[in-house]
N, C-alpha and C positions, 0 to 999 in steps of 0.2 A: 504494500500500500504506500502510495506517495505521501511524504510528509507535507503538512500544510505550509504554504508560503504566505508570508505577510510582507506587504510593501507599505511603507510609511511615506506618504507624500507630504512634502513641506514646501510651501511657497516662501521665497526669500522675505526678509524684513523690508521695511520701508527704505527705499533708495532716494538719493538726491533727485533723480529723475521723477520718481513718484510724487515727491513733495512739490517740486516745481510745476509739474504738469497739472496737479490739482488746482493751482493758482491761475494758470494761464490757458487751460484747456479751451479750445482744441489746438492751440498753437504748440509746436514742438519746442521745448526749452533748449534743445541742442546740447544735451549732456550725454556724451558718449561713454559707454561702459561705466555707468554710475556706481559709486560706492554707497554703502549704507549711511543713512543719516544717524544722528545720535539716537533718535527714537528707534530706528531700525536695529541698531546695535543692542539697544535695551530689549527689544522684542526677541531677538535671536538669543541673547544671554538668558532671558527668562525661560526659554525652552530647555536650556541645560539643567535647570533646577526642577524640572517636572518628572524626572525619573522614568522617562519614556524610552531611554536608550539602552537599558541593560541587556536586551536580547538582540540588538542590531549587530549584524556581522559585517556589513559594508555600508558606507555612505557613498553615494554617487551624486556629484554635484555638476551643474552646468558650469562652463568656463566663464560666464559673465561674473564680474567681480562681486556684485551684490550677492550672488548665490554662494560663491566661495566663502565670502566673509560670514554669511549666515551659517554655513556648515561648520566653519572653524569655531564660531562662538557657541553654537548649539551643542557641539560635541567636544567642547574644551574639557580637557582632563580625562577623556576616555581613551581607551586603547583601540577604538574602532578605526580601521583604515578608511581614508577619504580618497576617492578616485575621481578625477576630473574627466568628464566625457562630454562630447559636443552634440550628440543626437538629441538631447532634450533641452537644448538652448531655446531661448524665446523666439517666437515668430518675429521676423523683422517687419516692423510697422513704423518705428520711430528711431530717433538717434540713439536712445538708450538701449536699443536691441543690437547695436553693432558692438563688437568686442574689441579686444586687443590681440595682437598676434600671439601665437602659442609661445614663442620665445620670450616675450615680455611677461607673460603669465608665469612661465617656468622660472624666470628670473626673480619674481616676487614670491611665488608660492612653490618653490622647488622642492620643499619637503613633502609635498603631496605626490600621489601617484597619478601620472597622466596617461590616459588611454591614447590610442593611435588616431589622431585626427590632424588635418592639415594646418599649416601656419595661419591661413585666413579661413577660419572654420565657420563663420557666420554666413548667412545667405547674402550673396553679393553678385554684381555683374562682373564677369571676368575682367581682370585688370583694373577694376575700380572698387576696391574693398571698402573705401571710406564714404561711398555714396549710399544713400538709403534706397535699397532695391526691395520693395515690398514683396514678401514671400507669398506665393499663391496658396490658396486653400488646398490645392492638389499636392503641392510640394510639402506643405505642412502635414497633410494626411499621410503621405508616404513616410515621412520622418517619424510620425507617431507610431505607425505600424512597425517600422524598423526598431524603434526603441522598445516597444512591447516585446518583440522577438529577442532583443538583446537581454532584457530582464529575464525572459523565460529561459534563456540559455545559461544564466548565471547559476553556479552551484550553491550559493548562499540561500538560506531559507528565509532570512529576515534582512531586508534591505531598506535603507532610508534613501529617498530621492529628494534632493533639494533642487528646486527648479522655479518655474515662472508661471504666472497666472494663465495666459492664453494657452501655452503648451499643456499644462496640467489639466486645464479644463477640457481640451480636446481628447486627452488621454483617459480621463476619469469621468467626465460629465459633470464635475463639481466646480463651482465658482469659488475660488480661494481668496481669502483676505490675507494681508501680509502676515507671515509666520503662522498661518493656520496649518494644522496637522490633520491628515486624513489617513486612517489605516484601512487597507483593503486586504482581505484574505483571498488566496487562490487567484491572484491577479495574473 
């Protein structure tokens, strides 16, 4: 009999982009690869004290800085390995959805495990990685399916996924608030 799998989905804490966008919506605040705000760091740190992490065997985080920072704060002081993967990055719709090159991330977060993904890992027009090229629903849907298959192929039974609102919504059907946690069994 197959042992039960639990996936714990976590949306990142409030980012500088989130805070600015709330004030000037629908205008894009042009904040690329935003970091967490003080409020976002507090949200992520609060997760660490909830005791939800004792059975997690792997944390997989998006390469966007706000997700990495959330994972590091939420799992601070635990021995759980954190792996950076690009399949569950956010859908590109705004400046905040464009990332930094893999080498820059590895330079800052080199103590984390990085999966195999390209230098310019976010959705972009070939040769123009710093332009906002909105990702189609079809492309996003294919990435959701690929990430679901990636999760299914993992040997760990309890995985935490730190990601983004739009992507996690398409994956789970749930609308996430910042730092909201959703457990799903047999995902």
